[in-house]
C-alpha angles and dihedrals in degrees: 000000000000122000125215099065090119105058140116097269111104109244126207122232087249092055091050093049091053092047094051094037095233095137093051100048115356095171099041117135119202098190091157112028141160113281092238091057099044098133129055101231141038089238091082090062088061091051094048092049090073095056132071113260129228089256088064090056091049089054089053089061087072092050120095090238091069098037123112114205091178133070121324136177094226098183090054092046091052091054094045108034094148093055095053096039106020124197112263090251090068113099142161127357129296097168128252117329100169140062134147132224086219088071094052121096115250124225106210126199122124085346126339145264137199133171146207110212135161087281090066097032105030095186092064103084098156107043138045125189128211123189111203138181126196120190119225109297095005120132133218087214127241106290147134138215144219088234137054113266121219118178140186123199112232099175142005130350137301141179118228131192131188132179121223122217089246090061097255118133129221118207125175144149121238130196138188110314095021124115139198137199126205119185120233113279095018110127114234146156139210126206128186115236139192161266085073121045096278120282149286125214145168117240120200123194126192095230121084095209095042114133126198086214090067097060121138101247123192090216093053092048092051091047091055098046119091111256093235090056091051091050092048094045098048104026089241123152121235096261089054092048090050090061094057119106117279094197137021119293098195096165118009138163121254141160119282114267126244121262120305090247091055093048091049090050091052094057090064143268123331091263088060094054121107116278088204126077110222099177132066134187099230102165092046095053121100113266114269088215130009132183138157087273096057143284143268135209115203122200122181140130091300095067099016103040097187091062095081098149105034127057120187146183132199106211129194118188119190122226108283092018132109143201098246126244107285146131139214118235100197109046148001116269125239115192136196119195113217104175142355133024128286146169127219132191119196121199126204130173140298097019107317123134134162129189123201136173122232134202135177113303093023125127123220130195133197121187117235114290092358116148116240148151134201122215127195104234096174137074096248133059116292109222124184143152125236118204130188133184091232139097093239138034111241133173142165120217122211088211092053092046093052093044093053097050122092107269092236090058092052091048092049095051099043095042089053090049092053094047090050092049090051091053093044108030112206116255121232105259119201 
C-alpha cells in the first residue's frame, strides 16, 4: 500500500478512485488476503503511523519493566506470546476467547471423548464442541440429544445411521473432510471403520451448556426399565431380557460391519430409505472463495438443507496471509483450529481489543457482531473451522465496505480520524 493519500494536497475524485482502486474493481472481496495488503486503502497506513507497532512491544520484552525474574510456564508462553505481552493496540476486557481441547479431561473407553462447553469457555453461550475418537469397529452407541449435532471428520472413516420420524433409515459412510448433521431428538449411531484405525471427529452442538455426558443412551434406558416392561414392550422372553445391558455402554468395541451396500439393503427397500441427505463432502467441494492468501468452503442451509441451525466454513490461510478484518451480523463464531499457527484480534466497543495465539486443537470464540481478523503466523497452512448457530453464513468485510463507499466519504472520515489522533495522541495501553 502507498502512503501519502492523506496529505494537504487537494486530490481530485479521479485521483482518489485510483488510489483506493474503486474504478478497477468496485465489488472485489479480499476475504483471504496477503498480510501486507490487509486493508483496502492507503489511509489506514496514515492511521497506524500514530500508534505504537507490535515491534515496539517486542522491544519492551528486553526492558526490565517487562521482565519476570520469578516463575514462568515457558512452553505456554511460547505458544501464547500475544496473551502474555499483548500488542499496544489491545485494551480493556472482552472476556475469554481461547481454550484448548488439550486442557479438557478425556473419557476413554473404546476410544475417547472430551469437550469444551460453556463451563470451560464461559463466553460461548450458543455452541459446545466435542472431540471424539472411535477405534476400528467401536461404536458410539445408539443415542439422541437435546441439541442439533453437526460433525466434521478429522481422520479415518466411519459409518453413521439416523432414523427419521417417518420410519425411514439413513445409512452412509464418511471420511476425512466430510460432515454430517443430525437434528435434535433424532436417534443415531457412529461406528469407526477401517482400513485406518477407526476415526476421529469434531462434534458441534447448538447449546452452550450441552454436555456429552447427558446423552440419551439406549443402553441406559434399558437398564432403568423394569424387566417385565421390557418383556411386555418387545415380546422378549426372560432369558433374552437378562442379556440386555445393565448399565450404559456409551462407547464400546464391536466387529466391523458388512459393506455399506449390504447395510443399506438390510434397512429395507429403496422406498423405505431416507428422503433426507444427512452427510456432506465439505473438504471435497470446490472453494467458495479463493485468493492468493488462501481459500474457504462455506456450508449452510443453502447447500446442505438439513443444516438449518448451524452454518460453517472451512478456512485455509497461506503463510503470510490473513483472514481480513470482518464481522458476522447474525451469530457468535465458534472456531476449531485443525493445523498451523495463527493469531486473532477481537474488537468490541467502545475501545476493547484482545489478541490471542492459536494452535492445532485450540478453540476460538468471537462475540456476536464483534470485529476480528485471523493471521497465519506460522510457515505452514493455517486451517480452521468456523461455526455459527444460524441457518446461513453471513459476514461484512471492512475492505468491501470501504471500497463501496463514495471516495469523498472515505476521505472525509479517515482525514478526520487522523487529525483527531494528531491532536490527541493515543496512550500506550497495557
